[in-house]
C-alpha positions as CSV (number, residue, x, y, z in Angstrom):
1,M,52.0,32.3,-69.1
2,F,51.7,33.1,-65.4
3,Y,52.8,29.6,-64.1
4,R,56.1,28.8,-65.8
5,E,59.5,27.9,-64.4
6,A,61.3,29.7,-67.3
7,G,64.3,31.6,-65.9
8,Q,64.2,29.9,-62.5
9,F,67.5,28.0,-62.3
10,K,68.5,25.5,-59.7
11,T,72.1,25.7,-58.6
12,S,72.1,23.0,-55.9
13,Y,70.4,19.7,-55.0
14,G,68.7,21.3,-52.0
15,S,67.0,23.9,-54.2
16,D,65.9,21.3,-56.7
17,M,64.4,19.2,-53.9
18,A,62.7,22.1,-52.1
19,V,59.2,21.8,-50.9
20,F,58.1,24.6,-53.2
21,P,60.6,24.8,-56.1
22,L,58.7,27.3,-58.2
23,R,58.5,30.9,-57.3
24,E,54.7,30.9,-58.1
25,D,54.1,28.2,-55.5
26,R,56.0,30.2,-52.8
27,I,54.0,33.3,-53.7
28,G,50.7,31.4,-53.5
29,I,51.5,29.9,-50.1
30,A,52.6,33.3,-48.8
31,A,49.3,34.8,-50.0
32,I,47.2,32.0,-48.4
33,L,49.1,32.4,-45.1
34,L,48.6,36.2,-45.2
35,V,44.9,35.8,-45.7
36,A,44.7,33.1,-43.0
37,F,46.7,35.0,-40.4
38,L,45.6,38.6,-41.0
39,V,42.3,38.8,-43.0
40,L,40.2,36.0,-41.5
41,P,40.7,36.9,-37.8
42,V,39.7,40.5,-38.5
43,F,36.8,40.1,-40.9
44,G,35.7,36.5,-40.3
45,S,32.5,36.0,-38.3
46,D,32.4,33.9,-35.1
47,F,30.6,31.2,-37.0
48,L,33.3,31.0,-39.7
49,L,36.1,30.8,-37.1
50,N,34.5,28.5,-34.5
51,V,32.4,26.2,-36.7
52,V,34.3,26.1,-40.0
53,M,38.0,27.0,-39.7
54,V,39.1,25.6,-36.4
55,P,37.5,22.1,-37.0
56,F,38.8,22.1,-40.6
57,L,42.4,22.8,-39.3
58,V,42.1,20.1,-36.6
59,F,40.9,17.5,-39.0
60,A,43.5,18.5,-41.6
61,L,46.3,18.1,-39.0
62,A,45.0,14.7,-37.9
63,A,44.7,13.6,-41.6
64,I,48.4,14.6,-42.1
65,G,49.4,12.4,-39.2
66,L,47.4,9.5,-40.6
67,N,48.7,10.2,-44.2
68,I,52.3,9.8,-43.0
69,L,51.6,6.3,-41.8
70,V,49.2,5.2,-44.5
71,G,50.1,7.2,-47.6
72,Y,53.9,7.6,-47.2
73,T,54.8,4.4,-45.3
74,G,52.1,2.1,-46.5
75,L,51.0,1.0,-43.0
76,L,47.2,0.8,-42.7
77,S,45.9,2.1,-39.4
78,L,42.4,2.2,-37.9
79,G,43.4,3.6,-34.5
80,T,43.8,7.2,-35.3
81,A,41.0,8.4,-33.0
82,G,42.5,6.5,-30.1
83,F,45.9,8.2,-30.6
84,M,44.1,11.6,-30.7
85,G,42.4,10.7,-27.5
86,V,45.7,9.9,-25.8
87,G,46.9,13.4,-26.7
88,A,43.7,15.0,-25.4
89,Y,43.7,13.2,-22.1
90,G,47.5,13.7,-21.7
91,C,47.1,17.5,-22.2
92,Y,44.2,17.5,-19.7
93,K,46.3,15.7,-17.1
94,L,49.3,18.0,-17.6
95,T,47.2,21.2,-17.4
96,G,45.7,20.0,-14.2
97,A,49.0,19.0,-12.6
98,F,50.9,22.1,-13.8
99,P,48.4,24.9,-14.1
100,G,51.1,27.6,-14.2
101,V,52.6,26.4,-17.5
102,N,51.4,27.8,-20.7
103,V,48.7,25.6,-22.2
104,L,50.3,25.8,-25.7
105,V,53.4,24.0,-24.3
106,W,51.2,21.2,-23.0
107,I,49.3,20.9,-26.3
108,L,52.6,20.3,-28.1
109,V,54.0,18.0,-25.3
110,S,50.8,15.9,-25.2
111,G,51.7,14.5,-28.6
112,L,54.7,12.7,-27.0
113,F,52.3,10.5,-25.0
114,S,50.5,9.6,-28.3
115,S,53.9,9.0,-29.9
116,G,54.9,6.5,-27.2
117,V,51.6,4.6,-27.4
118,G,51.9,4.6,-31.2
119,V,55.3,3.1,-31.0
120,A,54.1,0.4,-28.6
121,F,51.3,-0.6,-30.9
122,G,53.6,-0.3,-34.0
123,L,56.0,-3.0,-32.8
124,P,54.1,-5.8,-34.6
125,S,54.5,-3.9,-37.9
126,L,57.8,-5.6,-38.6
127,R,56.1,-9.0,-38.7
128,I,52.6,-8.2,-40.0
129,K,51.3,-5.8,-42.6
130,G,48.2,-5.1,-44.7
131,F,44.9,-6.5,-43.3
132,Y,46.6,-8.0,-40.2
133,L,48.2,-4.7,-39.3
134,A,44.9,-3.0,-39.7
135,V,43.4,-5.5,-37.2
136,A,46.2,-4.8,-34.8
137,T,45.6,-1.0,-34.9
138,L,41.9,-1.7,-34.6
139,A,42.6,-3.6,-31.4
140,A,44.6,-0.5,-30.2
141,Q,41.5,1.6,-30.9
142,F,39.2,-0.6,-28.9
143,F,41.8,-0.8,-26.0
144,L,42.3,2.9,-25.8
145,S,38.5,3.6,-26.0
146,W,38.1,1.1,-23.1
147,C,40.7,3.0,-21.1
148,F,39.1,6.4,-21.8
149,T,35.8,5.0,-20.5
150,R,36.9,2.8,-17.6
151,L,39.8,4.7,-16.0
152,P,38.5,7.7,-14.0
153,W,42.0,8.8,-13.2
154,L,42.3,10.1,-16.7
155,V,39.6,12.7,-16.0
156,N,40.8,13.4,-12.4
157,Y,37.8,11.3,-11.1
158,N,35.3,13.7,-12.6
159,V,31.8,12.5,-11.9
160,S,30.7,13.2,-15.5
161,G,33.5,11.1,-16.9
162,A,34.3,13.9,-19.4
163,I,37.1,16.2,-20.0
164,E,36.2,19.7,-18.8
165,V,38.7,22.2,-20.2
166,P,39.8,24.9,-17.7
167,T,40.4,28.5,-18.7
168,R,44.0,29.2,-19.6
169,T,45.6,32.3,-21.0
170,L,48.3,33.2,-23.5
171,F,49.9,36.6,-23.2
172,G,47.0,37.7,-21.0
173,L,44.3,36.5,-23.5
174,P,42.1,33.6,-22.7
175,V,42.9,30.7,-25.0
176,T,40.8,27.9,-23.6
177,G,37.5,27.9,-21.7
178,P,34.2,29.8,-22.3
179,N,35.8,33.2,-22.3
180,A,38.3,32.5,-25.1
181,A,37.5,34.6,-28.2
182,P,37.0,32.8,-31.5
183,A,39.8,34.7,-33.2
184,T,42.2,33.8,-30.4
185,R,41.4,30.1,-30.7
186,Y,41.6,30.2,-34.4
187,L,45.0,31.9,-34.4
188,V,46.5,29.5,-31.9
189,T,45.1,26.5,-33.9
190,L,46.4,27.9,-37.2
191,S,49.9,28.5,-35.7
192,V,50.2,25.0,-34.4
193,V,48.9,23.5,-37.7
194,T,51.3,25.6,-39.7
195,L,54.2,24.6,-37.6
196,L,53.5,20.9,-37.7
197,T,52.6,21.0,-41.4
198,T,56.0,22.6,-42.1
199,V,57.8,20.0,-40.1
200,A,55.9,17.1,-41.7
201,S,56.4,18.5,-45.2
202,N,60.2,18.8,-44.7
203,L,60.3,15.3,-43.3
204,V,58.6,13.7,-46.2
205,H,60.7,15.6,-48.7
206,G,64.0,14.5,-47.0
207,R,65.9,11.4,-46.3
208,V,63.3,10.2,-43.7
209,G,60.5,10.6,-46.2
210,R,62.4,8.7,-48.9
211,S,63.0,5.8,-46.5
212,W,59.3,5.7,-45.7
213,M,58.3,5.7,-49.4
214,A,60.9,2.9,-50.1
215,V,59.3,0.8,-47.4
216,R,55.9,1.5,-48.8
217,D,56.8,0.6,-52.4
218,M,58.7,-2.6,-51.6
219,D,59.9,-3.3,-48.1
220,I,62.2,-6.2,-49.1
221,A,64.0,-4.1,-51.7
222,A,64.3,-1.3,-49.1
223,E,65.9,-3.6,-46.6
224,L,68.4,-4.9,-49.3
225,I,69.6,-1.3,-50.0
226,G,70.3,-0.7,-46.3
227,I,67.1,0.7,-44.8
228,R,66.3,-0.8,-41.4
229,L,62.7,-1.7,-41.4
230,L,61.8,-1.7,-37.8
231,P,63.3,1.7,-36.9
232,T,61.8,3.2,-40.1
233,K,58.3,1.9,-39.4
234,L,58.5,2.8,-35.7
235,L,59.6,6.3,-36.6
236,A,56.5,6.6,-38.9
237,F,54.3,5.4,-36.1
238,A,55.9,7.9,-33.7
239,V,55.6,10.9,-36.0
240,S,52.1,10.0,-37.1
241,S,50.9,9.4,-33.5
242,Y,52.5,12.6,-32.3
243,I,50.7,14.7,-34.9
244,C,47.4,13.0,-34.2
245,G,47.9,13.5,-30.5
246,V,48.4,17.2,-30.9
247,A,45.3,17.3,-33.2
248,G,43.3,15.6,-30.4
249,A,44.5,18.1,-27.8
250,L,43.5,21.0,-30.2
251,M,40.1,19.4,-30.8
252,V,39.2,19.3,-27.1
253,F,40.9,22.4,-25.8
254,L,40.4,24.8,-28.7
255,W,37.2,23.5,-30.4
256,Y,34.9,21.5,-28.2
257,G,35.8,22.9,-24.8
258,S,34.8,19.5,-23.2
259,A,34.7,16.0,-24.5
260,E,33.4,12.6,-23.6
261,P,35.2,9.3,-24.6
262,E,32.8,8.7,-27.5
263,V,34.5,11.6,-29.3
264,F,37.5,9.3,-29.9
265,G,35.5,6.3,-31.1
266,I,36.0,4.1,-34.2
267,D,33.8,6.4,-36.3
268,Q,36.3,9.2,-36.0
269,S,39.1,6.8,-37.2
270,F,37.1,5.9,-40.3
271,L,36.3,9.5,-41.0
272,L,39.9,10.4,-41.0
273,L,40.8,7.5,-43.2
274,F,38.2,8.7,-45.7
275,M,39.7,12.1,-45.7
276,V,43.1,10.7,-46.6
277,I,41.7,8.5,-49.3
278,I,39.7,11.2,-51.0
279,G,42.3,13.9,-50.5
280,G,45.2,11.7,-51.8
281,L,47.4,9.1,-50.3
282,G,51.0,10.3,-49.9
283,S,50.2,14.0,-50.1
284,I,50.3,16.7,-47.4
285,L,48.1,19.0,-49.6
286,G,45.7,16.1,-50.1
287,S,45.1,16.0,-46.4
288,F,43.8,19.5,-46.5
289,F,41.7,18.8,-49.5
290,G,40.1,15.7,-47.9
291,A,39.4,17.5,-44.7
292,A,37.8,20.4,-46.5
293,L,35.6,18.2,-48.6
294,I,34.4,15.8,-46.0
295,Y,33.9,18.3,-43.2
296,L,32.6,21.2,-45.2
297,L,30.3,19.1,-47.3
298,P,27.5,18.8,-44.6
299,I,27.8,22.6,-43.9
300,G,27.5,23.3,-47.6
301,L,24.4,21.1,-47.9
302,R,22.7,22.7,-44.9
303,A,23.2,26.1,-46.6
304,L,22.3,24.8,-50.1
305,F,18.9,23.3,-49.4
306,P,17.3,26.5,-47.9
307,A,18.9,28.5,-50.7
308,V,17.0,26.5,-53.3
309,G,13.8,26.6,-51.3
310,L,13.9,23.1,-49.8
311,T,13.2,22.4,-46.1
312,V,15.3,19.4,-45.1
313,A,15.7,18.0,-41.6
314,P,19.3,17.9,-40.2
315,S,19.1,14.1,-40.0
316,T,18.3,14.0,-43.7
317,V,21.4,16.1,-44.4
318,E,23.5,13.7,-42.4
319,H,22.2,10.8,-44.4
320,V,22.8,12.6,-47.7
321,T,26.3,13.3,-46.5
322,F,27.0,9.7,-45.7
323,M,25.8,8.6,-49.1
324,G,27.8,11.3,-50.8
325,V,31.0,10.5,-49.0
326,G,30.5,6.8,-49.8
327,A,29.9,7.6,-53.5
328,L,33.0,9.8,-53.6
329,I,35.2,7.2,-52.1
330,I,34.1,4.6,-54.7
331,L,34.5,7.1,-57.5
332,F,38.0,8.1,-56.5
333,L,39.1,4.5,-56.0
334,I,37.9,3.7,-59.5
335,L,38.7,6.9,-61.5
336,E,41.5,8.6,-59.5
337,P,43.1,6.5,-56.7
338,H,45.5,9.3,-55.9
339,G,42.6,11.6,-54.9
340,L,42.1,15.3,-55.2
341,A,45.9,16.0,-54.8
342,R,46.5,14.2,-58.2
343,L,43.8,16.3,-59.8
344,W,45.4,19.4,-58.5
345,Q,48.8,18.3,-59.8
346,T,47.3,17.6,-63.2
347,A,45.7,21.0,-63.3
348,K,49.1,22.7,-62.5
349,Q,50.8,20.7,-65.2
350,K,48.3,21.8,-67.8
351,L,48.9,25.4,-66.7
352,R,52.6,24.9,-67.2
353,V,52.3,23.8,-70.8
354,W,49.3,25.9,-71.8
355,P,48.3,26.5,-74.6
356,F,50.1,23.5,-76.0
357,P,48.4,20.1,-75.8
358,Y,49.2,18.0,-72.8
């Protein structure tokens, strides 16, 4: 009886199409944000914040960016890691050229470089789609990886060839660099992810999102009803690449602290695609589910084996993780193609009609 919409009346189209139309959903999101912003920074350990929460938020944000392109617009992309790299290298160049500007500003601005690169590589999407578009984005991945490795200008001619994040402060507190506190990094990452998630959620629930989904379902019919295909697809590439670029900047500046070009390799692109598939195509919430499952699974296995008295090498855990992720992908494609997000929707629907049969 605690999850019913009885007595909650909608008096406008806007309230009916709200992101969270039920009062219970709004209360639940408020409680989650309250715990995330107030409880975890105070009571969470350094391991929880540095190793679990910050990477989870970064991967969830990157998965949201990819989901906009793949799940909402139906444009398959295998170059996500490359776009993340553009954001990371762009932020590094900006912080070096303008050291007096707040690093949070450059993290948000760096996504614009990724957005421009994404639009450039999204131009062929009007003529090709499906497997051929995947090959085009794969070419973008290889080209960007080559640039990260072969252009020393991107790392200010650093001999190591890697990004070395300098110390930057926000309101007098170190945010990046070795002196930054885990709680500070976590709160900055959480704030950026919350902001961009809110923007993405409002986009997909509005006119732009409906245009993307119309193109995904049948692009010819969408064009016949007045949707311009090229601007719509390029906008999807731009928004997706922007979010992925910001996620790449967060990954390097607030998680790793330094990064080599291999961080933005093809393996990272496939990992993010798996997160979207398992979490649920066309679902913002599914991006968080997929990131939590795939990233937290190895951490859970490392803690599970010693708890049951088994001594397992880290390499074995990694192999078991690969096999488990592969099995999960196959199972979800067969049993529930819409991923964990659909299972969550089904559970909520059962709560809304309980105890009556569904």
